[in-house]
SEBAMI-104880 format. One record per residue (C-alpha): residue number from 1; residue in one letter; y, z, x. Coordinates in pm, 1 decimal, padded with zeros to 6 digits. Layout:
N
SITE|drendren|keke|py|pz|px
SITE|NUM|a|Y|Z|X $
...
# end
This chain:
392
SITE|drendren|keke|py|pz|px
SITE|1|m|-01106.9|07344.1|05351.3 $
SITE|2|a|-01092.3|07192.8|05008.1 $
SITE|3|f|-01257.0|07414.5|04738.8 $
SITE|4|a|-01371.2|07267.4|04368.9 $
SITE|5|p|-01160.7|07367.6|04130.9 $
SITE|6|q|-01267.2|07564.9|03804.4 $
SITE|7|i|-01411.1|07388.9|03514.2 $
SITE|8|k|-01365.8|07495.4|03152.2 $
SITE|9|i|-01611.8|07488.3|02857.4 $
SITE|10|p|-01561.0|07553.6|02487.7 $
SITE|11|a|-01741.1|07881.6|02397.4 $
SITE|12|t|-01736.6|08169.8|02186.5 $
SITE|13|y|-01805.8|08524.6|02253.2 $
SITE|14|m|-01994.5|08709.0|01963.0 $
SITE|15|r|-02148.0|09027.3|01857.0 $
SITE|16|g|-02459.9|08978.0|01665.5 $
SITE|17|g|-02653.1|09301.8|01578.5 $
SITE|18|t|-02648.5|09528.4|01856.2 $
SITE|19|s|-02602.9|09248.7|02101.5 $
SITE|20|k|-02324.7|09034.2|02270.3 $
SITE|21|g|-02376.6|08674.5|02382.2 $
SITE|22|v|-02186.8|08370.6|02464.6 $
SITE|23|f|-02243.0|08081.7|02235.2 $
SITE|24|f|-02206.2|07733.1|02307.6 $
SITE|25|r|-02256.5|07382.2|02118.3 $
SITE|26|l|-02486.0|07172.8|02331.6 $
SITE|27|q|-02264.9|06876.5|02322.6 $
SITE|28|d|-01970.5|07089.4|02491.3 $
SITE|29|l|-02200.3|07151.6|02787.3 $
SITE|30|p|-02138.0|06953.4|03089.2 $
SITE|31|e|-02394.5|06660.6|03096.5 $
SITE|32|a|-02617.9|06806.3|03386.5 $
SITE|33|a|-02652.9|07114.9|03160.9 $
SITE|34|q|-02705.1|06940.2|02818.6 $
SITE|35|q|-03092.0|06926.9|02944.4 $
SITE|36|p|-03329.4|07220.6|03040.9 $
SITE|37|g|-03351.6|07264.1|03393.7 $
SITE|38|p|-03184.6|07427.5|03715.4 $
SITE|39|s|-02838.9|07282.1|03649.4 $
SITE|40|r|-02851.3|07450.0|03280.0 $
SITE|41|d|-02963.1|07785.8|03433.4 $
SITE|42|a|-02719.6|07796.4|03720.1 $
SITE|43|l|-02438.5|07732.5|03466.8 $
SITE|44|l|-02521.6|07990.7|03234.5 $
SITE|45|m|-02605.7|08243.3|03524.6 $
SITE|46|r|-02254.0|08163.2|03664.7 $
SITE|47|v|-02091.7|08232.4|03310.2 $
SITE|48|i|-02276.2|08554.0|03269.3 $
SITE|49|g|-02214.3|08662.0|03647.0 $
SITE|50|s|-02556.0|08688.0|03777.7 $
SITE|51|p|-02739.7|08736.0|04018.2 $
SITE|52|d|-02536.7|09030.9|04064.9 $
SITE|53|p|-02688.7|09260.8|04353.2 $
SITE|54|y|-02452.4|09544.9|04232.7 $
SITE|55|g|-02591.3|09520.6|03884.2 $
SITE|56|k|-02235.5|09495.1|03700.7 $
SITE|57|q|-02169.5|09148.0|03648.1 $
SITE|58|i|-01780.6|09185.5|03721.1 $
SITE|59|d|-01743.1|08846.6|03803.9 $
SITE|60|g|-01874.9|08696.7|03460.8 $
SITE|61|m|-01905.0|08769.1|03078.3 $
SITE|62|g|-02217.4|08982.4|03116.5 $
SITE|63|a|-02174.2|09363.4|03061.2 $
SITE|64|a|-02457.7|09480.5|03300.1 $
SITE|65|t|-02700.6|09557.7|03009.0 $
SITE|66|s|-02991.1|09348.9|02879.3 $
SITE|67|s|-02796.1|09353.9|02528.1 $
SITE|68|t|-02502.0|09179.4|02668.7 $
SITE|69|s|-02668.1|08946.8|02941.8 $
SITE|70|k|-02722.5|08680.2|02685.0 $
SITE|71|t|-02643.4|08322.6|02603.4 $
SITE|72|v|-02696.2|08070.6|02297.2 $
SITE|73|i|-02685.5|07719.1|02286.0 $
SITE|74|l|-02679.0|07550.5|01937.8 $
SITE|75|s|-02685.5|07198.9|01803.8 $
SITE|76|k|-02723.3|07038.2|01472.5 $
SITE|77|s|-03104.9|07013.0|01399.7 $
SITE|78|t|-03253.3|06650.5|01347.3 $
SITE|79|r|-03577.6|06877.2|01215.3 $
SITE|80|p|-03647.5|06831.3|00838.5 $
SITE|81|g|-03506.0|07125.8|00629.3 $
SITE|82|h|-03334.4|07271.1|00890.8 $
SITE|83|d|-02941.2|07292.0|00978.9 $
SITE|84|v|-02920.7|07386.4|01305.8 $
SITE|85|d|-03137.5|07443.7|01631.6 $
SITE|86|y|-03088.2|07775.9|01833.4 $
SITE|87|l|-03179.4|07819.1|02190.9 $
SITE|88|f|-03161.7|08162.0|02345.7 $
SITE|89|g|-03144.6|08229.3|02719.2 $
SITE|90|q|-03168.7|08599.5|02847.6 $
SITE|91|v|-02990.3|08600.5|03172.6 $
SITE|92|a|-03147.4|08843.6|03443.0 $
SITE|93|i|-02869.3|09074.9|03556.5 $
SITE|94|d|-02978.7|09115.3|03920.2 $
SITE|95|k|-03207.6|08830.9|03998.5 $
SITE|96|a|-03160.7|08439.7|03971.2 $
SITE|97|f|-03329.8|08365.2|03654.5 $
SITE|98|v|-03275.5|08258.0|03268.4 $
SITE|99|d|-03579.2|08389.3|03062.5 $
SITE|100|w|-03650.2|08137.8|02783.3 $
SITE|101|s|-03982.9|08278.3|02669.0 $
SITE|102|g|-03847.4|08453.4|02364.4 $
SITE|103|n|-03586.3|08473.3|02078.8 $
SITE|104|c|-03318.2|08751.8|02043.2 $
SITE|105|g|-03339.7|08877.6|01700.6 $
SITE|106|n|-02981.6|09071.5|01698.3 $
SITE|107|l|-02799.8|08724.8|01809.7 $
SITE|108|s|-03001.8|08531.6|01538.1 $
SITE|109|a|-02758.6|08713.2|01292.5 $
SITE|110|a|-02451.7|08513.8|01468.7 $
SITE|111|v|-02634.6|08202.9|01467.2 $
SITE|112|g|-02535.1|08112.3|01091.6 $
SITE|113|p|-02169.2|08239.6|01114.5 $
SITE|114|y|-02120.8|08017.9|01428.9 $
SITE|115|a|-02307.9|07736.7|01303.6 $
SITE|116|i|-02087.0|07713.8|00986.2 $
SITE|117|a|-01776.6|07776.3|01146.9 $
SITE|118|n|-01848.3|07506.6|01412.8 $
SITE|119|g|-01934.5|07203.8|01214.1 $
SITE|120|l|-02323.4|07236.4|01272.1 $
SITE|121|v|-02378.3|07284.4|00867.4 $
SITE|122|s|-02319.8|07022.3|00641.4 $
SITE|123|a|-02000.1|07086.0|00438.6 $
SITE|124|d|-02170.7|07029.1|00107.0 $
SITE|125|r|-02406.7|07315.9|00189.0 $
SITE|126|i|-02110.3|07577.3|00218.2 $
SITE|127|p|-02003.9|07719.2|-00113.8 $
SITE|128|a|-01620.0|07844.5|-00180.0 $
SITE|129|n|-01750.1|08179.6|-00230.2 $
SITE|130|g|-02068.6|08351.5|-00215.1 $
SITE|131|p|-02386.2|08354.1|00024.9 $
SITE|132|c|-02449.8|08042.1|00238.7 $
SITE|133|t|-02806.9|07982.3|00314.7 $
SITE|134|v|-02835.6|07847.0|00697.1 $
SITE|135|r|-03181.5|07734.0|00802.3 $
SITE|136|i|-03219.9|07798.2|01167.1 $
SITE|137|w|-03519.5|07641.4|01384.0 $
SITE|138|q|-03562.7|07885.7|01677.8 $
SITE|139|a|-03662.7|07657.5|01951.4 $
SITE|140|n|-03770.5|07897.0|02199.4 $
SITE|141|i|-04070.4|08023.4|01961.3 $
SITE|142|g|-04088.9|07720.3|01733.8 $
SITE|143|k|-04022.4|07943.4|01420.5 $
SITE|144|t|-03793.1|07923.5|01109.6 $
SITE|145|i|-03525.8|08181.7|01041.2 $
SITE|146|v|-03309.7|08178.4|00730.5 $
SITE|147|a|-02980.1|08348.2|00747.4 $
SITE|148|h|-02761.4|08435.5|00426.4 $
SITE|149|v|-02406.6|08452.7|00555.5 $
SITE|150|p|-02153.6|08571.0|00317.0 $
SITE|151|i|-01867.8|08318.6|00254.4 $
SITE|152|t|-01504.7|08398.1|00087.7 $
SITE|153|n|-01259.6|08119.0|00047.5 $
SITE|154|g|-01478.2|07884.4|00203.8 $
SITE|155|e|-01491.0|08044.0|00540.8 $
SITE|156|v|-01724.1|08303.7|00692.4 $
SITE|157|q|-01665.7|08655.7|00594.9 $
SITE|158|e|-01695.3|08879.4|00902.7 $
SITE|159|t|-01538.5|09208.3|00780.2 $
SITE|160|g|-01740.0|09430.6|00538.2 $
SITE|161|d|-01868.5|09779.9|00486.8 $
SITE|162|f|-02208.5|09706.4|00607.8 $
SITE|163|e|-02300.9|09995.2|00873.3 $
SITE|164|l|-02547.7|09926.1|01136.5 $
SITE|165|d|-02660.4|10214.1|01376.6 $
SITE|166|g|-02580.9|10113.3|01740.5 $
SITE|167|v|-02255.0|09925.4|01636.9 $
SITE|168|t|-01955.7|10157.2|01577.1 $
SITE|169|f|-01772.7|09959.3|01318.5 $
SITE|170|p|-01892.8|09822.2|00996.3 $
SITE|171|a|-01879.1|09458.1|00931.5 $
SITE|172|a|-02003.3|09201.9|00658.6 $
SITE|173|e|-02400.5|09198.6|00597.9 $
SITE|174|v|-02603.5|08912.4|00701.1 $
SITE|175|a|-02956.2|08901.8|00569.1 $
SITE|176|l|-03227.7|08758.2|00787.4 $
SITE|177|e|-03568.9|08635.1|00699.4 $
SITE|178|f|-03794.0|08566.6|00994.1 $
SITE|179|m|-04046.4|08320.7|00828.6 $
SITE|180|d|-04412.2|08321.2|00940.1 $
SITE|181|p|-04298.4|08556.0|01248.9 $
SITE|182|a|-04657.4|08566.6|01401.2 $
SITE|183|d|-04743.9|08343.6|01690.1 $
SITE|184|e|-05075.0|08215.8|01634.5 $
SITE|185|g|-05098.8|08036.9|01954.0 $
SITE|186|e|-05258.8|07700.1|02057.8 $
SITE|187|d|-05615.1|07812.5|01961.7 $
SITE|188|g|-05504.9|07898.9|01606.5 $
SITE|189|g|-05578.2|08284.0|01673.9 $
SITE|190|a|-05446.0|08574.5|01493.9 $
SITE|191|m|-05125.4|08749.1|01550.9 $
SITE|192|f|-05326.2|08996.7|01731.0 $
SITE|193|p|-05420.8|08827.9|02063.5 $
SITE|194|t|-05745.0|09027.5|02134.2 $
SITE|195|g|-05869.9|09036.0|01781.5 $
SITE|196|n|-05818.3|09402.0|01754.6 $
SITE|197|l|-05558.4|09619.3|01599.9 $
SITE|198|v|-05586.5|09890.1|01858.0 $
SITE|199|d|-05730.8|09820.1|02209.5 $
SITE|200|d|-05796.8|10033.1|02522.3 $
SITE|201|l|-05528.0|09887.6|02760.9 $
SITE|202|e|-05653.7|09971.2|03122.2 $
SITE|203|v|-05356.1|09991.2|03363.9 $
SITE|204|p|-05495.6|10011.2|03710.2 $
SITE|205|g|-05321.0|10318.6|03907.8 $
SITE|206|v|-05161.1|10452.1|03593.5 $
SITE|207|g|-05430.8|10505.1|03329.5 $
SITE|208|t|-05591.2|10358.2|03004.7 $
SITE|209|f|-05391.4|10400.6|02697.2 $
SITE|210|k|-05452.5|10312.1|02328.2 $
SITE|211|a|-05238.7|09994.4|02245.0 $
SITE|212|t|-05149.4|09755.3|01951.1 $
SITE|213|l|-05083.3|09423.2|02095.1 $
SITE|214|i|-04908.0|09190.8|01878.3 $
SITE|215|n|-04731.4|08861.4|01878.6 $
SITE|216|a|-04484.0|08894.1|01593.1 $
SITE|217|g|-04108.6|08843.3|01646.4 $
SITE|218|i|-04162.5|08873.5|02015.6 $
SITE|219|p|-04477.8|08973.5|02176.5 $
SITE|220|t|-04513.5|09373.5|02187.8 $
SITE|221|i|-04724.7|09644.5|02353.5 $
SITE|222|f|-04708.9|09944.8|02126.5 $
SITE|223|l|-04813.9|10255.7|02282.2 $
SITE|224|n|-04831.7|10616.2|02146.8 $
SITE|225|a|-04553.6|10810.8|02270.2 $
SITE|226|k|-04763.4|11145.7|02308.2 $
SITE|227|d|-05013.3|10930.5|02548.2 $
SITE|228|i|-04770.1|10846.7|02798.5 $
SITE|229|g|-04574.4|11215.5|02809.3 $
SITE|230|y|-04313.4|11138.8|02553.7 $
SITE|231|t|-04222.4|11289.4|02213.1 $
SITE|232|g|-04064.2|10966.0|02056.8 $
SITE|233|t|-03720.1|11143.6|02042.7 $
SITE|234|e|-03593.3|11024.6|02412.2 $
SITE|235|l|-03263.9|10863.3|02443.8 $
SITE|236|q|-03174.2|10622.0|02723.7 $
SITE|237|s|-03073.9|10892.6|02971.8 $
SITE|238|a|-03430.4|11049.7|02954.8 $
SITE|239|i|-03592.2|10734.7|03104.1 $
SITE|240|n|-03323.9|10487.4|03237.9 $
SITE|241|g|-03274.9|10745.6|03524.0 $
SITE|242|d|-03613.5|10792.2|03599.3 $
SITE|243|r|-03704.1|10503.2|03861.9 $
SITE|244|t|-04086.7|10652.1|03848.6 $
SITE|245|a|-04119.8|10591.7|03472.6 $
SITE|246|l|-03954.6|10265.3|03465.5 $
SITE|247|t|-04174.7|10138.2|03749.2 $
SITE|248|r|-04468.3|10264.4|03541.0 $
SITE|249|f|-04353.9|10088.3|03217.6 $
SITE|250|e|-04324.9|09765.6|03415.1 $
SITE|251|t|-04685.5|09803.3|03537.7 $
SITE|252|i|-04798.1|09867.5|03162.7 $
SITE|253|r|-04609.3|09575.3|03073.4 $
SITE|254|a|-04747.1|09364.1|03343.0 $
SITE|255|w|-05121.3|09439.5|03246.0 $
SITE|256|g|-05036.3|09410.8|02882.9 $
SITE|257|a|-04925.4|09078.9|02947.7 $
SITE|258|v|-05221.6|08990.7|03104.5 $
SITE|259|k|-05440.3|09122.4|02823.6 $
SITE|260|m|-05242.2|08928.2|02577.3 $
SITE|261|g|-05304.7|08606.3|02764.7 $
SITE|262|l|-04917.1|08580.5|02818.6 $
SITE|263|i|-04964.8|08548.7|03203.8 $
SITE|264|k|-05282.2|08527.8|03454.2 $
SITE|265|d|-05172.1|08753.9|03680.2 $
SITE|266|i|-04956.2|09034.1|03684.2 $
SITE|267|a|-04751.2|08906.8|03972.1 $
SITE|268|e|-04604.3|08638.1|03695.6 $
SITE|269|a|-04454.2|08936.0|03501.0 $
SITE|270|a|-04165.4|08942.6|03726.2 $
SITE|271|t|-04034.8|08604.1|03641.0 $
SITE|272|r|-04115.2|08670.0|03268.9 $
SITE|273|q|-03900.6|08997.9|03205.9 $
SITE|274|h|-03793.6|08908.4|02852.8 $
SITE|275|t|-04168.5|08896.9|02707.2 $
SITE|276|p|-04356.7|09112.9|02632.4 $
SITE|277|k|-04170.4|09413.9|02520.3 $
SITE|278|v|-04294.7|09765.4|02562.4 $
SITE|279|a|-04243.7|10023.8|02280.5 $
SITE|280|f|-04377.6|10367.4|02192.1 $
SITE|281|v|-04405.0|10514.8|01847.5 $
SITE|282|s|-04426.5|10877.4|01714.6 $
SITE|283|p|-04450.7|11053.5|01360.5 $
SITE|284|p|-04137.5|11127.7|01182.1 $
SITE|285|q|-03922.4|11417.7|01384.0 $
SITE|286|s|-03564.9|11520.9|01368.0 $
SITE|287|y|-03334.2|11429.8|01674.0 $
SITE|288|a|-02988.9|11385.2|01752.8 $
SITE|289|a|-02904.6|11016.2|01816.8 $
SITE|290|s|-02678.1|10903.9|02097.7 $
SITE|291|g|-02357.1|10870.4|01889.0 $
SITE|292|g|-02401.4|11206.7|01760.6 $
SITE|293|k|-02569.6|11140.2|01435.7 $
SITE|294|s|-02841.4|11369.7|01306.7 $
SITE|295|v|-03158.5|11174.6|01211.0 $
SITE|296|e|-03369.4|11396.2|00994.0 $
SITE|297|a|-03753.0|11356.3|00997.1 $
SITE|298|a|-03744.9|11350.8|00625.9 $
SITE|299|d|-03528.9|11010.4|00643.2 $
SITE|300|v|-03762.6|10811.4|00848.6 $
SITE|301|d|-04106.6|10682.4|00819.6 $
SITE|302|l|-04151.6|10701.8|01227.9 $
SITE|303|l|-03983.0|10676.1|01551.0 $
SITE|304|v|-03970.9|10397.5|01783.5 $
SITE|305|r|-03831.3|10357.6|02156.6 $
SITE|306|a|-03844.9|10018.9|02302.6 $
SITE|307|l|-03765.9|09885.4|02660.4 $
SITE|308|s|-03613.2|09552.7|02715.1 $
SITE|309|m|-03549.1|09396.6|03073.3 $
SITE|310|g|-03685.9|09709.3|03234.7 $
SITE|311|q|-03441.9|09968.9|03055.6 $
SITE|312|l|-03493.4|10164.4|02738.9 $
SITE|313|h|-03282.2|09969.1|02465.4 $
SITE|314|h|-02992.2|10175.1|02335.0 $
SITE|315|a|-03089.1|10092.4|01978.7 $
SITE|316|m|-03372.9|09828.3|01893.9 $
SITE|317|m|-03399.9|09463.8|01967.8 $
SITE|318|g|-03401.1|09253.7|01654.7 $
SITE|319|t|-03737.4|09065.0|01743.5 $
SITE|320|a|-03899.2|09415.8|01816.4 $
SITE|321|a|-03789.7|09523.0|01490.2 $
SITE|322|v|-03964.4|09235.5|01319.9 $
SITE|323|a|-04272.4|09349.9|01539.0 $
SITE|324|i|-04249.8|09684.0|01397.5 $
SITE|325|g|-04219.5|09591.5|01036.5 $
SITE|326|t|-04530.1|09338.0|01097.2 $
SITE|327|a|-04729.2|09606.6|01268.2 $
SITE|328|a|-04637.1|09873.5|01012.6 $
SITE|329|a|-04766.5|09629.9|00715.2 $
SITE|330|v|-05096.7|09619.7|00881.4 $
SITE|331|p|-05322.7|09926.3|00812.5 $
SITE|332|g|-05488.5|10055.1|01138.8 $
SITE|333|t|-05239.0|09950.7|01378.8 $
SITE|334|l|-05054.7|10226.2|01573.6 $
SITE|335|v|-04728.8|10174.0|01421.5 $
SITE|336|n|-04894.7|10211.2|01077.8 $
SITE|337|l|-05086.8|10524.0|01185.0 $
SITE|338|a|-04767.5|10684.7|01309.9 $
SITE|339|a|-04584.0|10606.3|00972.1 $
SITE|340|g|-04864.2|10772.1|00804.1 $
SITE|341|g|-05122.2|10476.6|00755.0 $
SITE|342|g|-05206.3|10297.3|00439.0 $
SITE|343|e|-05045.1|09973.8|00281.2 $
SITE|344|r|-04658.7|09929.3|00354.5 $
SITE|345|h|-04416.8|09657.8|00282.0 $
SITE|346|a|-04126.6|09825.8|00459.6 $
SITE|347|v|-04044.1|10097.3|00707.6 $
SITE|348|r|-03732.1|10277.7|00803.2 $
SITE|349|f|-03766.2|10411.0|01154.7 $
SITE|350|g|-03568.0|10592.0|01418.1 $
SITE|351|h|-03428.8|10442.7|01715.1 $
SITE|352|p|-03206.7|10601.5|02007.7 $
SITE|353|s|-02887.9|10489.7|01809.5 $
SITE|354|g|-03004.8|10612.5|01442.1 $
SITE|355|t|-03221.5|10415.8|01197.2 $
SITE|356|l|-03320.0|10067.3|01086.5 $
SITE|357|r|-03515.2|09948.3|00791.2 $
SITE|358|v|-03710.6|09624.3|00813.4 $
SITE|359|g|-03976.0|09479.9|00570.3 $
SITE|360|a|-04270.5|09236.9|00612.1 $
SITE|361|e|-04513.5|09061.3|00370.4 $
SITE|362|a|-04864.7|09082.3|00504.1 $
SITE|363|r|-05210.6|08993.7|00402.1 $
SITE|364|l|-05555.2|08963.6|00470.7 $
SITE|365|d|-05653.8|08612.5|00461.9 $
SITE|366|g|-06009.8|08497.2|00540.4 $
SITE|367|g|-06051.8|08815.0|00776.0 $
SITE|368|k|-05736.9|08726.4|00965.6 $
SITE|369|w|-05392.8|08936.3|00897.9 $
SITE|370|v|-05126.5|08681.8|00800.8 $
SITE|371|v|-04755.3|08759.7|00757.5 $
SITE|372|t|-04539.8|08533.0|00554.0 $
SITE|373|k|-04212.0|08686.5|00653.0 $
SITE|374|a|-03999.1|08975.9|00782.3 $
SITE|375|l|-03690.5|09081.8|00648.6 $
SITE|376|m|-03394.5|09289.9|00792.2 $
SITE|377|s|-02989.7|09283.5|00772.8 $
SITE|378|r|-02774.7|09269.0|01060.8 $
SITE|379|s|-02382.6|09180.8|01116.0 $
SITE|380|a|-02185.1|08929.7|01329.3 $
SITE|381|r|-01832.7|08897.4|01443.4 $
SITE|382|v|-01657.8|08655.4|01663.7 $
SITE|383|l|-01507.0|08878.1|01946.1 $
SITE|384|m|-01324.2|08589.3|02133.6 $
SITE|385|e|-01325.6|08199.2|02123.3 $
SITE|386|g|-01173.2|07932.6|02358.9 $
SITE|387|w|-01321.1|07847.2|02696.2 $
SITE|388|v|-01530.2|08011.1|02974.1 $
SITE|389|r|-01443.5|07915.7|03315.4 $
SITE|390|v|-01674.3|07858.4|03586.3 $
SITE|391|p|-01622.5|07750.0|03949.3 $
SITE|392|g|-01699.3|07376.7|03965.2 $
# end
């Protein structure tokens, strides 16, 4: 019996923030995968090693976590005022689907460096030394991200002394601006889809919880840690090994998605795992982070823990950080209240791996909250480049 040989596709394996993913130029993909659809999804799943009932992704580039089961497709932008179009695909680990419903804020930090190094940014926009401003169109959510990428001797600078909790080694800082991060929807509604800063979220069979439901960065459901039986200092081991807890979080997520108008029936949540996120907040407390670092209550404004693809994240998703910064800037949200209330332009929050600072510019305009941009810094680095191979 004859078997098809493997095909090889130019690709780059990159770390961006606390995530890793396989990056492609659109033009390098096989012709059938240059358009959205089953062929593209099948290719990306095979690259990553999904679906894998063992949950290990041994036969692919994934590393069996939501932070490392990621793909990115980039192309030179034809949109005025932008350099590159960025499309993100979150590959499910044990199921056969790719979720295109949201952005990855962490990998956003790697888009600018990749675009510069791979000819997607015009040469006349790249300085010999200093920051290069890369204007990114985030195609999943229709938003602009501005990345400030350090350049040394005409090339992307990857090494540096910027430290990011959740990443072991320092690297060069990439500053990100998420422009107009709130999703106002087709009806022009506010970033709070129910019109409330705090809702009573009824979850049949589980309970009713105070919740802030926000579309900013990524759709997110914020809960109070104490309302769901947690302190807010939990690490991954306290939740990810508790199947009952994970099932409860998924039920909360599904009903929250319905209340936010993202889905019409909770059954749809199974095919929309990337969004919305569920996070829980608490006032500042001291705790030992996963790497052994001591986080002192006096050094943070609040604590946040968030789940991604059904598991507690080891640090914090970049898009969820945007949601945190945005919600913190609006007086009266659960995030703002956990941070002590009042007007805030930035917060430093504690997460399982340490701390992160995020800022946001928010104002009340005509009775509706508007956020012009959210800001944070990450780092990025090429881990490997060449070709990925997949069975033909």
